[in-house]
GUZA-939527 format. One record per residue (C-alpha): x, y, z; residue number from 1; residue in one letter. Coordinates in nm, 3 decimals. Each point is the difference from the previous one (the first is absolute). Layout:
<nodes>
{node {X; Y; Z}; NUM; 'A'}
...
</nodes>
This chain:
<nodes>
{node {-7.674; -5.425; 10.683}; 1; 'M'}
{node {0.265; -0.060; 0.278}; 2; 'K'}
{node {-0.166; -0.132; 0.300}; 3; 'Y'}
{node {0.145; -0.033; 0.362}; 4; 'S'}
{node {0.019; -0.347; 0.149}; 5; 'K'}
{node {-0.192; -0.113; 0.320}; 6; 'V'}
{node {0.287; -0.033; 0.244}; 7; 'D'}
{node {0.016; -0.072; 0.372}; 8; 'D'}
{node {-0.078; 0.356; 0.076}; 9; 'R'}
{node {-0.313; 0.028; -0.214}; 10; 'I'}
{node {-0.095; -0.324; 0.156}; 11; 'V'}
{node {0.012; 0.133; 0.341}; 12; 'A'}
{node {-0.195; 0.293; -0.109}; 13; 'E'}
{node {-0.272; -0.202; -0.155}; 14; 'L'}
{node {-0.025; -0.201; 0.316}; 15; 'Q'}
{node {-0.041; 0.296; 0.215}; 16; 'E'}
{node {-0.290; 0.096; -0.244}; 17; 'I'}
{node {-0.203; -0.323; -0.006}; 18; 'V'}
{node {0.175; -0.229; 0.273}; 19; 'G'}
{node {0.284; -0.266; -0.042}; 20; 'A'}
{node {-0.240; -0.287; -0.070}; 21; 'K'}
{node {-0.133; 0.191; -0.310}; 22; 'Y'}
{node {0.314; 0.065; -0.200}; 23; 'V'}
{node {0.098; -0.302; -0.184}; 24; 'L'}
{node {0.364; -0.043; -0.150}; 25; 'T'}
{node {0.064; -0.386; 0.018}; 26; 'D'}
{node {-0.011; -0.157; -0.352}; 27; 'R'}
{node {-0.238; -0.280; 0.114}; 28; 'E'}
{node {-0.265; 0.254; 0.139}; 29; 'K'}
{node {0.032; 0.225; -0.306}; 30; 'L'}
{node {-0.063; -0.283; -0.236}; 31; 'E'}
{node {-0.361; 0.052; -0.006}; 32; 'P'}
{node {0.043; 0.375; -0.078}; 33; 'Y'}
{node {0.229; -0.091; -0.286}; 34; 'S'}
{node {-0.278; -0.065; -0.247}; 35; 'H'}
{node {-0.374; 0.031; -0.114}; 36; 'D'}
{node {-0.201; -0.245; -0.182}; 37; 'A'}
{node {0.206; 0.029; -0.336}; 38; 'V'}
{node {0.191; -0.319; -0.029}; 39; 'T'}
{node {0.364; -0.053; -0.099}; 40; 'G'}
{node {0.340; 0.069; 0.172}; 41; 'D'}
{node {0.059; 0.314; -0.191}; 42; 'K'}
{node {-0.270; 0.171; 0.165}; 43; 'H'}
{node {0.134; -0.079; 0.344}; 44; 'V'}
{node {0.191; 0.308; 0.183}; 45; 'C'}
{node {0.046; -0.006; 0.343}; 46; 'Y'}
{node {-0.022; 0.339; 0.213}; 47; 'P'}
{node {0.270; 0.112; 0.243}; 48; 'E'}
{node {-0.291; 0.024; 0.262}; 49; 'A'}
{node {-0.363; -0.062; 0.053}; 50; 'A'}
{node {-0.172; 0.252; 0.225}; 51; 'V'}
{node {-0.342; -0.085; 0.154}; 52; 'L'}
{node {-0.160; 0.309; 0.141}; 53; 'P'}
{node {-0.323; 0.015; 0.192}; 54; 'A'}
{node {-0.119; 0.387; -0.061}; 55; 'T'}
{node {0.005; 0.278; -0.220}; 56; 'T'}
{node {0.253; 0.185; 0.219}; 57; 'A'}
{node {0.232; -0.307; -0.027}; 58; 'E'}
{node {-0.039; 0.002; -0.374}; 59; 'V'}
{node {0.065; 0.364; -0.024}; 60; 'A'}
{node {0.315; -0.034; 0.217}; 61; 'A'}
{node {0.141; -0.294; -0.199}; 62; 'V'}
{node {-0.064; 0.195; -0.334}; 63; 'V'}
{node {0.151; 0.325; 0.156}; 64; 'R'}
{node {0.319; -0.179; 0.082}; 65; 'L'}
{node {0.036; -0.173; -0.331}; 66; 'A'}
{node {-0.063; 0.325; -0.191}; 67; 'N'}
{node {0.270; 0.148; 0.215}; 68; 'R'}
{node {0.243; -0.263; -0.074}; 69; 'E'}
{node {-0.109; -0.064; -0.363}; 70; 'V'}
{node {-0.084; -0.354; 0.066}; 71; 'I'}
{node {-0.290; -0.182; -0.243}; 72; 'P'}
{node {-0.305; -0.072; 0.179}; 73; 'V'}
{node {-0.253; -0.284; -0.171}; 74; 'V'}
{node {-0.344; -0.007; 0.158}; 75; 'P'}
{node {-0.138; -0.335; 0.027}; 76; 'R'}
{node {-0.323; -0.165; 0.054}; 77; 'G'}
{node {-0.076; -0.345; 0.006}; 78; 'A'}
{node {0.231; -0.082; -0.292}; 79; 'G'}
{node {-0.272; -0.141; -0.237}; 80; 'T'}
{node {0.092; 0.240; -0.284}; 81; 'G'}
{node {0.090; -0.127; -0.337}; 82; 'Y'}
{node {0.214; 0.295; -0.127}; 83; 'A'}
{node {0.313; 0.005; 0.267}; 84; 'C'}
{node {-0.104; 0.326; 0.129}; 85; 'A'}
{node {0.066; -0.113; 0.341}; 86; 'A'}
{node {0.362; -0.131; -0.044}; 87; 'V'}
{node {0.289; 0.182; 0.100}; 88; 'A'}
{node {0.223; -0.004; -0.325}; 89; 'Y'}
{node {0.205; 0.292; 0.134}; 90; 'E'}
{node {0.051; -0.164; 0.349}; 91; 'G'}
{node {-0.097; 0.256; 0.297}; 92; 'G'}
{node {-0.302; -0.063; 0.221}; 93; 'I'}
{node {-0.335; -0.180; -0.073}; 94; 'V'}
{node {-0.263; 0.177; 0.215}; 95; 'L'}
{node {-0.269; -0.276; 0.083}; 96; 'S'}
{node {-0.352; 0.122; 0.093}; 97; 'T'}
{node {-0.082; -0.342; 0.153}; 98; 'E'}
{node {-0.036; 0.112; 0.354}; 99; 'R'}
{node {-0.211; 0.302; -0.108}; 100; 'M'}
{node {-0.323; -0.232; -0.023}; 101; 'N'}
{node {-0.278; 0.165; 0.187}; 102; 'G'}
{node {-0.360; 0.077; -0.125}; 103; 'I'}
{node {0.007; 0.332; 0.208}; 104; 'L'}
{node {-0.376; 0.117; -0.089}; 105; 'E'}
{node {-0.323; -0.115; -0.176}; 106; 'I'}
{node {-0.175; 0.346; -0.011}; 107; 'D'}
{node {-0.389; -0.079; -0.085}; 108; 'D'}
{node {-0.100; 0.374; -0.029}; 109; 'A'}
{node {0.254; 0.038; -0.301}; 110; 'N'}
{node {-0.004; -0.366; -0.117}; 111; 'M'}
{node {0.394; -0.035; 0.016}; 112; 'V'}
{node {0.253; -0.198; 0.158}; 113; 'M'}
{node {0.334; 0.111; 0.135}; 114; 'V'}
{node {0.279; -0.267; -0.038}; 115; 'V'}
{node {0.378; -0.038; 0.041}; 116; 'E'}
{node {0.200; -0.102; -0.313}; 117; 'P'}
{node {0.070; -0.354; 0.142}; 118; 'G'}
{node {-0.364; -0.117; 0.014}; 119; 'V'}
{node {-0.074; -0.297; -0.247}; 120; 'R'}
{node {-0.261; 0.100; -0.261}; 121; 'T'}
{node {-0.212; -0.317; 0.091}; 122; 'S'}
{node {-0.016; 0.136; 0.375}; 123; 'E'}
{node {-0.146; 0.345; -0.105}; 124; 'V'}
{node {-0.245; -0.191; -0.218}; 125; 'Q'}
{node {-0.113; -0.199; 0.309}; 126; 'E'}
{node {-0.007; 0.278; 0.231}; 127; 'A'}
{node {-0.206; 0.196; -0.241}; 128; 'A'}
{node {-0.233; -0.305; -0.057}; 129; 'A'}
{node {-0.048; -0.025; 0.376}; 130; 'A'}
{node {-0.155; 0.364; 0.021}; 131; 'K'}
{node {-0.244; -0.068; -0.323}; 132; 'G'}
{node {0.252; 0.184; -0.237}; 133; 'Y'}
{node {0.183; -0.102; -0.312}; 134; 'L'}
{node {0.384; 0.084; -0.049}; 135; 'Y'}
{node {0.012; -0.029; -0.384}; 136; 'A'}
{node {0.367; -0.037; -0.059}; 137; 'G'}
{node {0.074; -0.376; -0.058}; 138; 'E'}
{node {0.325; -0.095; -0.166}; 139; 'P'}
{node {0.045; -0.365; -0.068}; 140; 'S'}
{node {0.294; 0.022; 0.289}; 141; 'S'}
{node {-0.248; 0.139; 0.246}; 142; 'G'}
{node {0.055; -0.282; 0.255}; 143; 'D'}
{node {0.342; 0.100; 0.022}; 144; 'S'}
{node {0.091; 0.342; -0.132}; 145; 'S'}
{node {-0.004; 0.307; 0.217}; 146; 'F'}
{node {-0.210; 0.304; -0.059}; 147; 'I'}
{node {0.326; 0.217; -0.022}; 148; 'G'}
{node {0.118; -0.209; -0.286}; 149; 'G'}
{node {-0.353; 0.030; -0.172}; 150; 'N'}
{node {0.049; 0.365; 0.031}; 151; 'V'}
{node {0.362; -0.004; -0.130}; 152; 'A'}
{node {-0.100; -0.186; -0.308}; 153; 'T'}
{node {-0.351; 0.137; -0.044}; 154; 'N'}
{node {-0.102; -0.373; 0.026}; 155; 'A'}
{node {-0.323; -0.080; -0.212}; 156; 'G'}
{node {-0.166; -0.353; 0.024}; 157; 'G'}
{node {-0.301; -0.161; -0.083}; 158; 'I'}
{node {-0.262; 0.273; 0.098}; 159; 'K'}
{node {0.174; 0.301; -0.191}; 160; 'A'}
{node {-0.239; -0.015; -0.285}; 161; 'V'}
{node {-0.278; 0.131; 0.248}; 162; 'K'}
{node {0.182; 0.160; 0.285}; 163; 'Y'}
{node {0.342; 0.098; -0.167}; 164; 'G'}
{node {0.350; -0.062; 0.132}; 165; 'T'}
{node {0.174; 0.082; 0.348}; 166; 'T'}
{node {0.018; 0.366; -0.103}; 167; 'R'}
{node {-0.382; 0.012; 0.006}; 168; 'H'}
{node {-0.032; -0.149; 0.326}; 169; 'Q'}
{node {0.246; 0.236; 0.164}; 170; 'V'}
{node {-0.124; 0.341; 0.155}; 171; 'L'}
{node {0.277; 0.087; 0.214}; 172; 'G'}
{node {0.378; -0.083; 0.048}; 173; 'L'}
{node {0.251; 0.074; 0.257}; 174; 'E'}
{node {0.339; 0.021; -0.157}; 175; 'L'}
{node {0.369; 0.017; 0.115}; 176; 'V'}
{node {0.155; 0.175; -0.269}; 177; 'T'}
{node {0.358; -0.059; -0.135}; 178; 'P'}
{node {0.134; 0.263; 0.231}; 179; 'E'}
{node {-0.180; -0.136; 0.314}; 180; 'G'}
{node {-0.274; 0.243; 0.042}; 181; 'E'}
{node {-0.356; -0.116; 0.064}; 182; 'V'}
{node {-0.300; 0.114; -0.216}; 183; 'V'}
{node {-0.377; -0.097; -0.022}; 184; 'M'}
{node {-0.114; 0.000; -0.357}; 185; 'L'}
{node {-0.378; -0.012; -0.043}; 186; 'G'}
{node {-0.193; -0.094; 0.284}; 187; 'G'}
{node {-0.346; -0.109; 0.090}; 188; 'K'}
{node {-0.119; 0.159; -0.294}; 189; 'L'}
{node {-0.219; -0.118; -0.335}; 190; 'R'}
{node {0.129; 0.272; -0.204}; 191; 'K'}
{node {0.267; 0.262; -0.005}; 192; 'E'}
{node {0.134; 0.260; -0.233}; 193; 'T'}
{node {0.289; 0.177; 0.210}; 194; 'T'}
{node {0.290; 0.015; -0.216}; 195; 'G'}
{node {0.195; -0.285; -0.146}; 196; 'Y'}
{node {-0.119; -0.325; 0.067}; 197; 'S'}
{node {0.304; -0.120; 0.203}; 198; 'L'}
{node {-0.191; -0.314; 0.145}; 199; 'I'}
{node {-0.059; -0.138; -0.357}; 200; 'Q'}
{node {0.376; 0.067; -0.066}; 201; 'L'}
{node {0.106; -0.192; 0.298}; 202; 'A'}
{node {-0.233; -0.301; -0.081}; 203; 'I'}
{node {0.160; -0.233; -0.252}; 204; 'G'}
{node {0.352; 0.159; 0.036}; 205; 'A'}
{node {0.144; -0.314; 0.136}; 206; 'E'}
{node {0.146; 0.142; 0.310}; 207; 'G'}
{node {0.227; 0.244; -0.185}; 208; 'T'}
{node {-0.178; 0.319; 0.128}; 209; 'L'}
{node {-0.033; -0.093; 0.374}; 210; 'G'}
{node {-0.141; -0.265; 0.240}; 211; 'V'}
{node {-0.357; -0.035; 0.075}; 212; 'A'}
{node {-0.078; -0.033; 0.373}; 213; 'T'}
{node {-0.376; 0.044; 0.017}; 214; 'K'}
{node {-0.263; -0.048; -0.265}; 215; 'V'}
{node {-0.347; 0.131; 0.018}; 216; 'I'}
{node {-0.225; -0.247; -0.207}; 217; 'L'}
{node {-0.329; 0.049; -0.150}; 218; 'K'}
{node {-0.269; -0.236; 0.124}; 219; 'L'}
{node {-0.331; -0.080; -0.202}; 220; 'L'}
{node {-0.319; -0.155; 0.097}; 221; 'P'}
{node {0.010; -0.374; 0.007}; 222; 'K'}
{node {-0.200; -0.141; -0.334}; 223; 'P'}
{node {-0.280; -0.188; 0.111}; 224; 'A'}
{node {0.009; -0.289; -0.244}; 225; 'K'}
{node {0.319; -0.141; -0.187}; 226; 'V'}
{node {0.012; -0.267; -0.264}; 227; 'M'}
{node {0.276; -0.167; -0.189}; 228; 'D'}
{node {-0.048; -0.152; -0.358}; 229; 'L'}
{node {0.268; -0.228; -0.183}; 230; 'L'}
{node {-0.058; 0.004; -0.371}; 231; 'A'}
{node {0.219; -0.243; -0.180}; 232; 'I'}
{node {0.081; 0.049; -0.358}; 233; 'F'}
{node {0.177; -0.213; -0.264}; 234; 'P'}
{node {0.258; 0.267; -0.077}; 235; 'S'}
{node {0.186; 0.298; 0.122}; 236; 'A'}
{node {-0.166; 0.214; -0.268}; 237; 'A'}
{node {-0.349; -0.119; 0.072}; 238; 'A'}
{node {0.060; 0.055; 0.383}; 239; 'A'}
{node {0.124; 0.363; -0.043}; 240; 'I'}
{node {-0.239; 0.089; -0.263}; 241; 'A'}
{node {-0.286; -0.011; 0.262}; 242; 'I'}
{node {0.141; 0.264; 0.229}; 243; 'V'}
{node {-0.113; 0.318; -0.215}; 244; 'P'}
{node {-0.341; -0.186; -0.050}; 245; 'K'}
{node {-0.057; -0.018; 0.366}; 246; 'I'}
{node {0.115; 0.358; 0.031}; 247; 'M'}
{node {-0.231; 0.134; -0.269}; 248; 'H'}
{node {-0.296; -0.186; 0.156}; 249; 'A'}
{node {-0.024; 0.258; 0.268}; 250; 'G'}
{node {0.171; -0.204; 0.258}; 251; 'I'}
{node {0.290; 0.119; 0.200}; 252; 'T'}
{node {0.136; -0.312; 0.149}; 253; 'P'}
{node {0.203; 0.003; 0.330}; 254; 'L'}
{node {0.292; -0.212; -0.184}; 255; 'C'}
{node {0.062; -0.176; -0.347}; 256; 'V'}
{node {0.292; -0.218; 0.014}; 257; 'E'}
{node {0.156; -0.221; -0.296}; 258; 'F'}
{node {0.200; -0.314; 0.048}; 259; 'M'}
{node {0.164; -0.179; -0.291}; 260; 'D'}
{node {-0.012; -0.391; -0.016}; 261; 'N'}
{node {0.370; -0.036; 0.071}; 262; 'K'}
{node {-0.043; 0.218; 0.295}; 263; 'G'}
{node {-0.311; -0.180; 0.125}; 264; 'I'}
{node {0.176; -0.357; -0.041}; 265; 'R'}
{node {0.299; 0.136; 0.180}; 266; 'C'}
{node {-0.205; 0.137; 0.299}; 267; 'C'}
{node {-0.191; -0.330; -0.002}; 268; 'E'}
{node {0.295; -0.198; 0.048}; 269; 'E'}
{node {0.151; 0.227; 0.276}; 270; 'F'}
{node {-0.315; -0.022; 0.205}; 271; 'L'}
{node {-0.078; -0.376; -0.058}; 272; 'G'}
{node {-0.343; 0.081; -0.078}; 273; 'E'}
{node {-0.214; -0.058; -0.317}; 274; 'K'}
{node {-0.100; 0.306; -0.171}; 275; 'L'}
{node {-0.298; -0.004; -0.235}; 276; 'P'}
{node {0.076; -0.057; -0.387}; 277; 'H'}
{node {0.375; 0.049; 0.071}; 278; 'S'}
{node {0.062; -0.222; -0.288}; 279; 'E'}
{node {-0.115; 0.232; -0.242}; 280; 'D'}
{node {-0.160; 0.302; 0.147}; 281; 'G'}
{node {0.106; 0.370; 0.044}; 282; 'Y'}
{node {-0.166; 0.192; 0.295}; 283; 'Y'}
{node {-0.171; 0.320; 0.033}; 284; 'I'}
{node {-0.083; 0.067; 0.376}; 285; 'I'}
{node {-0.250; 0.269; 0.041}; 286; 'V'}
{node {-0.149; 0.120; 0.336}; 287; 'S'}
{node {-0.308; 0.227; 0.038}; 288; 'V'}
{node {-0.138; 0.192; 0.261}; 289; 'E'}
{node {-0.363; 0.087; 0.071}; 290; 'G'}
{node {-0.234; 0.131; 0.277}; 291; 'E'}
{node {-0.264; -0.278; -0.030}; 292; 'S'}
{node {0.008; -0.370; -0.111}; 293; 'D'}
{node {-0.205; 0.120; -0.326}; 294; 'E'}
{node {0.239; 0.256; -0.100}; 295; 'A'}
{node {0.282; -0.256; 0.032}; 296; 'L'}
{node {-0.188; -0.241; -0.204}; 297; 'E'}
{node {-0.090; 0.218; -0.270}; 298; 'N'}
{node {0.374; 0.071; -0.055}; 299; 'Q'}
{node {0.082; -0.365; 0.017}; 300; 'C'}
{node {-0.270; -0.073; -0.251}; 301; 'V'}
{node {0.131; 0.249; -0.231}; 302; 'T'}
{node {0.380; -0.104; 0.027}; 303; 'I'}
{node {-0.108; -0.360; -0.059}; 304; 'D'}
{node {-0.212; 0.059; -0.323}; 305; 'E'}
{node {0.299; 0.220; -0.113}; 306; 'L'}
{node {0.252; -0.273; 0.056}; 307; 'C'}
{node {-0.231; -0.258; -0.163}; 308; 'E'}
{node {-0.046; 0.202; -0.295}; 309; 'A'}
{node {0.384; 0.034; -0.042}; 310; 'N'}
{node {0.070; -0.370; 0.018}; 311; 'G'}
{node {0.069; -0.064; 0.366}; 312; 'S'}
{node {0.055; -0.366; 0.122}; 313; 'L'}
{node {-0.188; 0.053; 0.333}; 314; 'E'}
{node {-0.089; 0.255; 0.226}; 315; 'V'}
{node {0.021; -0.074; 0.376}; 316; 'L'}
{node {-0.099; 0.175; 0.304}; 317; 'V'}
{node {0.368; -0.028; 0.138}; 318; 'A'}
{node {0.086; -0.106; 0.388}; 319; 'D'}
{node {0.171; 0.325; 0.076}; 320; 'P'}
{node {0.244; -0.162; 0.232}; 321; 'A'}
{node {0.115; -0.251; -0.254}; 322; 'K'}
{node {0.028; 0.201; -0.316}; 323; 'I'}
{node {0.169; 0.315; 0.169}; 324; 'W'}
{node {0.268; -0.247; 0.167}; 325; 'K'}
{node {0.065; -0.135; -0.374}; 326; 'A'}
{node {0.010; 0.361; -0.144}; 327; 'R'}
{node {0.223; 0.146; 0.303}; 328; 'K'}
{node {0.234; -0.307; -0.012}; 329; 'S'}
{node {0.127; 0.083; -0.334}; 330; 'F'}
{node {0.325; 0.143; 0.085}; 331; 'G'}
{node {0.077; -0.261; 0.259}; 332; 'E'}
{node {-0.086; -0.275; -0.248}; 333; 'A'}
{node {0.222; 0.149; -0.245}; 334; 'N'}
{node {0.281; 0.027; 0.244}; 335; 'R'}
{node {-0.044; -0.356; 0.090}; 336; 'A'}
{node {0.024; -0.110; -0.363}; 337; 'R'}
{node {0.278; 0.212; -0.056}; 338; 'S'}
{node {0.234; 0.157; 0.285}; 339; 'L'}
{node {0.110; 0.281; -0.234}; 340; 'I'}
{node {-0.265; 0.168; -0.214}; 341; 'F'}
{node {-0.068; 0.339; -0.107}; 342; 'S'}
{node {-0.314; 0.183; 0.094}; 343; 'A'}
{node {-0.122; 0.238; -0.267}; 344; 'E'}
{node {-0.243; 0.252; 0.100}; 345; 'D'}
{node {-0.135; 0.154; -0.350}; 346; 'I'}
{node {-0.281; 0.239; -0.019}; 347; 'V'}
{node {-0.173; 0.085; -0.318}; 348; 'V'}
{node {-0.323; 0.156; -0.108}; 349; 'P'}
{node {-0.270; -0.257; 0.065}; 350; 'I'}
{node {-0.074; -0.055; -0.371}; 351; 'A'}
{node {0.396; -0.093; -0.023}; 352; 'G'}
{node {-0.028; -0.306; 0.225}; 353; 'I'}
{node {-0.099; -0.265; -0.250}; 354; 'P'}
{node {0.282; 0.092; -0.237}; 355; 'D'}
{node {0.251; 0.008; 0.311}; 356; 'T'}
{node {-0.086; -0.346; 0.131}; 357; 'V'}
{node {0.024; -0.116; -0.372}; 358; 'A'}
{node {0.334; 0.162; -0.050}; 359; 'Y'}
{node {0.127; -0.138; 0.357}; 360; 'L'}
{node {-0.064; -0.336; -0.175}; 361; 'G'}
{node {0.177; 0.072; -0.313}; 362; 'E'}
{node {0.301; 0.108; 0.224}; 363; 'L'}
{node {-0.005; -0.319; 0.200}; 364; 'G'}
{node {0.010; -0.213; -0.312}; 365; 'E'}
{node {0.286; 0.210; -0.147}; 366; 'K'}
{node {0.236; 0.014; 0.290}; 367; 'Y'}
{node {-0.104; -0.370; 0.143}; 368; 'G'}
{node {-0.125; 0.104; 0.322}; 369; 'V'}
{node {-0.319; -0.059; 0.198}; 370; 'T'}
{node {-0.200; 0.315; 0.069}; 371; 'I'}
{node {-0.311; -0.019; 0.239}; 372; 'H'}
{node {-0.247; 0.299; -0.017}; 373; 'C'}
{node {-0.288; 0.140; 0.215}; 374; 'V'}
{node {-0.147; 0.332; -0.034}; 375; 'A'}
{node {-0.195; 0.258; 0.157}; 376; 'H'}
{node {-0.199; -0.016; -0.302}; 377; 'A'}
{node {-0.218; 0.299; 0.059}; 378; 'A'}
{node {0.278; 0.255; 0.062}; 379; 'D'}
{node {0.266; -0.116; -0.259}; 380; 'G'}
{node {0.245; -0.132; 0.246}; 381; 'N'}
{node {0.152; -0.332; -0.125}; 382; 'V'}
{node {0.243; -0.205; 0.229}; 383; 'H'}
{node {0.220; -0.235; -0.195}; 384; 'A'}
{node {0.224; -0.237; 0.194}; 385; 'D'}
{node {0.291; -0.084; -0.238}; 386; 'I'}
{node {0.164; -0.355; 0.145}; 387; 'L'}
{node {0.348; -0.082; -0.022}; 388; 'K'}
{node {-0.068; -0.368; 0.087}; 389; 'E'}
{node {0.305; -0.210; -0.123}; 390; 'E'}
{node {0.131; 0.245; -0.239}; 391; 'L'}
{node {0.384; 0.058; 0.052}; 392; 'P'}
{node {0.054; 0.328; 0.213}; 393; 'L'}
{node {0.230; 0.135; -0.267}; 394; 'A'}
{node {-0.262; -0.069; -0.256}; 395; 'A'}
{node {-0.279; 0.161; 0.236}; 396; 'W'}
{node {0.203; 0.339; 0.044}; 397; 'E'}
{node {0.064; 0.003; -0.380}; 398; 'D'}
{node {-0.383; -0.058; -0.088}; 399; 'K'}
{node {-0.170; 0.189; 0.260}; 400; 'L'}
{node {0.112; 0.357; -0.105}; 401; 'P'}
{node {-0.068; -0.071; -0.358}; 402; 'K'}
{node {-0.333; -0.116; 0.052}; 403; 'L'}
{node {-0.087; 0.294; 0.241}; 404; 'Q'}
{node {0.135; 0.259; -0.265}; 405; 'E'}
{node {-0.258; -0.174; -0.257}; 406; 'E'}
{node {-0.272; 0.006; 0.244}; 407; 'L'}
{node {0.013; 0.345; 0.118}; 408; 'Y'}
{node {0.049; 0.116; -0.360}; 409; 'T'}
{node {-0.328; -0.161; -0.060}; 410; 'F'}
{node {-0.140; 0.123; 0.310}; 411; 'V'}
{node {0.105; 0.351; -0.048}; 412; 'Y'}
{node {-0.137; -0.016; -0.365}; 413; 'G'}
{node {-0.355; -0.036; 0.151}; 414; 'L'}
{node {0.041; 0.280; 0.226}; 415; 'G'}
{node {0.081; -0.231; 0.317}; 416; 'G'}
{node {0.270; 0.051; 0.284}; 417; 'K'}
{node {0.232; -0.219; 0.171}; 418; 'L'}
{node {-0.192; -0.028; 0.332}; 419; 'S'}
{node {-0.357; -0.012; 0.101}; 420; 'G'}
{node {0.046; -0.037; 0.371}; 421; 'E'}
{node {0.333; -0.165; 0.088}; 422; 'H'}
{node {0.229; 0.288; -0.057}; 423; 'G'}
{node {0.327; 0.053; -0.168}; 424; 'I'}
{node {0.246; -0.035; 0.296}; 425; 'G'}
{node {0.337; -0.108; -0.122}; 426; 'R'}
{node {-0.125; -0.283; -0.197}; 427; 'K'}
{node {-0.144; 0.204; -0.292}; 428; 'R'}
{node {0.234; 0.285; 0.035}; 429; 'L'}
{node {0.175; -0.056; -0.333}; 430; 'E'}
{node {-0.346; -0.067; -0.173}; 431; 'L'}
{node {-0.114; 0.327; 0.149}; 432; 'M'}
{node {0.294; 0.199; -0.145}; 433; 'E'}
{node {-0.057; -0.154; -0.331}; 434; 'K'}
{node {-0.371; 0.023; -0.030}; 435; 'F'}
{node {-0.119; 0.289; 0.201}; 436; 'A'}
{node {-0.041; 0.345; -0.158}; 437; 'D'}
{node {0.336; 0.191; 0.060}; 438; 'P'}
{node {-0.200; 0.312; 0.110}; 439; 'V'}
{node {-0.194; -0.184; 0.256}; 440; 'E'}
{node {0.337; -0.147; 0.147}; 441; 'L'}
{node {0.143; 0.354; -0.007}; 442; 'K'}
{node {-0.287; 0.104; 0.210}; 443; 'M'}
{node {0.013; -0.276; 0.234}; 444; 'M'}
{node {0.379; 0.049; 0.057}; 445; 'R'}
{node {-0.065; 0.368; 0.082}; 446; 'A'}
{node {-0.259; -0.088; 0.262}; 447; 'V'}
{node {0.221; -0.251; 0.145}; 448; 'K'}
{node {0.322; 0.243; 0.020}; 449; 'K'}
{node {-0.225; 0.269; 0.141}; 450; 'A'}
{node {-0.139; -0.206; 0.283}; 451; 'L'}
{node {0.298; -0.224; 0.066}; 452; 'D'}
{node {0.284; 0.213; -0.080}; 453; 'P'}
{node {0.269; -0.247; 0.142}; 454; 'R'}
{node {-0.149; -0.285; -0.171}; 455; 'G'}
{node {-0.039; -0.225; 0.300}; 456; 'I'}
{node {-0.355; -0.122; -0.036}; 457; 'M'}
{node {-0.023; -0.346; -0.161}; 458; 'N'}
{node {0.263; 0.086; -0.250}; 459; 'P'}
{node {0.034; -0.160; -0.342}; 460; 'G'}
{node {-0.387; -0.097; -0.016}; 461; 'K'}
{node {-0.237; 0.099; -0.300}; 462; 'I'}
{node {0.284; 0.201; -0.169}; 463; 'F'}
{node {0.373; 0.100; 0.032}; 464; 'R'}
{node {0.083; 0.352; 0.113}; 465; 'M'}
</nodes>
């Protein structure tokens, strides 16, 4: 595709739309918009301009201009993604939603919150809690990620096992289309069958089908009681084996998280805090909810008994602040250990988690690299960070694709997929084209071509046209 450049004339038009202050073209000011959380120089690409609109009307005007001139537009939230979906590989305009950061409404009658895309996930959770509600979306990046980015990638997180992913929290979505039109998909509705579910098509599309400018989020009653348990096991297999037993016991946990021993020790070193059994333990963190102390205690007793019967070293009532700080520091801790690493976001059927974690260990030994694992163990999503550490760059770039090919051949053999919640972006594009069903890709390309005929909206992400 041949794209036009952002020349002085285009810059002047952009300044007319959003104000000169909010059109960035200096290389130094563009640096924060040249990458996301993926490490390595090859994933850094500078846009020709970064534009910071404040309203839906401004977003629509920028997109209409880009569509008219055939200039790429890359929608961007907080830049916390692990797929290079917000990186301007084709140049053009990065459209940042950082100024669109308002909580517009908390509607008690309909139990919804209306927000702009630049609101941080943690701010949504805090605003909901202050009104006695729960917003159930909770990716590990919640302190920094934007709701718009959560929508773009269909972020999952630690509570997905009980409450689902971001798509299960979104009731309505105001979208600026690739042609600069504005449409409201869904609304303050708990159910709808009125033609195609375009809202679900837009969620998880990584900004390739438009820019979200308002999001209507579902709120739930805040649970009366919550308790976190830390079950420590002598091996990964023993730890993961407890997960189906908890589920089969009639307990629907809020979350079930796995941490391998190497990851635990890496987080311990990063935080400078001693973690229980860090020398030999593998963690399962279980959170349960209940309407009374008795209901909570009954669930905890059952989990304790199941873990003990399955060889746990210890089951503790966890300090939630400490244990979740450790779990959520996983990515940062790995970055501190190895500036360059590859964050894999594998998803397999739940029963495939033990074999996947074991296979990752085998691949680490075969290729001579360190692999740290955590998992949303009750929904099949395994996060495996492959660390470069001291490996020479040439050797890393030779080994990583070979390791990934073996890994995803194994994963697809289990009925798994490339990504559970991080998305495909540019980083996994070649893997997507290799492993995805060709008919599925054909359908995706047809949708993209129909809705974005000029191919301006986040081009070169998910698949090539």
